[in-house]
N, C-alpha and C positions, 0 to 999 in steps of 0.2 A: 464291884466287879469291873475291871477295866476292859477296854477293847481287846487288849492282848490276851485276856482270859477267855474271851468269846468273840472271835472276829466276825462271825456272821450272826446277825439278828434278823430272822425272817429273810435271809438271803442278802442282807446289806449290813454295812457298818452301823454301830450304835447311833452315831450322830445323824446319819441319814434316816434311820428308823424314828428317832425322836422328832426330827423335822417333819416327817410324814404324819406322825401321830398328832403333832401340833396343828398341821393343816386340816386334818380330819376333825379335831376338836373345834377349830375355828369354823369350819363348815357346819358342824352340828349346832353351834351356837347361833348361827345366822338363819336357821330354818324359820320361815315365817316373817322375817324382817325385810327391810328395804333391799332391793336387788336380789330377791329370791322369787322364783326359782332361777338358778344360774343359766345364763344364755349359752354357756360353753359345754353344757352337759352332753355326753355321748347319747345318741338315740339308739335304743335297742329294740328290735322287732322280734316277733315269734319267741317271746321270752317266757320263762317260768322261774320260780324260786327253786333252785336245785339244792341238793344236799351233798356236802362232803363232810368233813369234821365240823364245818360251820356252814351257815346259810350263804348262798351265793346266787347270782343270776346266771342263767344259761340262755343263750339266744344268739341273734345275728346283729351285730352292731353296725351303725352308720356313723362315720365321723370319729372313730376310735383312732388315737394317735399311733398305734402299733399294729392293729389288726385290720386287714382289708375289709372294706364294706361287704356285708352279707356273709362273711365267713363265720362259721360257728365259733363261739367263745364261751368260756366260763369265767365269771368275774372273781375278783378277790372277795374276801368276807364282807357280807352286808352288815352295815351299822345302822342304817335308817332306810325305811321304805314308806312312802305315802302313795298308795295305789290311787286314791281319789284324785290327787293332784298330779299323778303320773311321774313321780321322781323317786329315785333311790340313790343312796350314797354307799359305795363299797369302800374298802380300805383305801383304794387308790384314786377313785374318781366318782363324779356324779354321773347318773344315767337318767335320761328321759324315757319313760316306759311307753313303748308302742303297743302292738297287739300281744295280748297274753294268750297262750295256747294251753294252759293247764298248770299243774304243779308237779312236784317230784313224784308224788304217789301215782298220778295219772301216767306219767312216762315210765315208771317202774312196772306198772301193770301191763303196758304195751310190749315190753321186752319179751322176746321168745325165751322160753324156758329150756 
């Protein structure tokens, strides 16, 4: 299938998607090696693992390149999480895990019916 057959691959061109997937694969291969955890990981506070069609982080980031500090956010799909060491890798970036406030089930139970 060429780019002309499907111009959008998860909201971007095929070459951009492939490059992003390669960066993700490179990051996953470096887990536990030298220069890990990454120093440029976005810090996320008041976080929990949310649910959409895929697992994601929901919380308030600090140092995110596009979201103002403390504003609520939902990450892209999670590919890796190490709660003991405080890191997670979503489709688009690394996160340093701050304070956890529960999980998706906790938050769904709190919603008014």
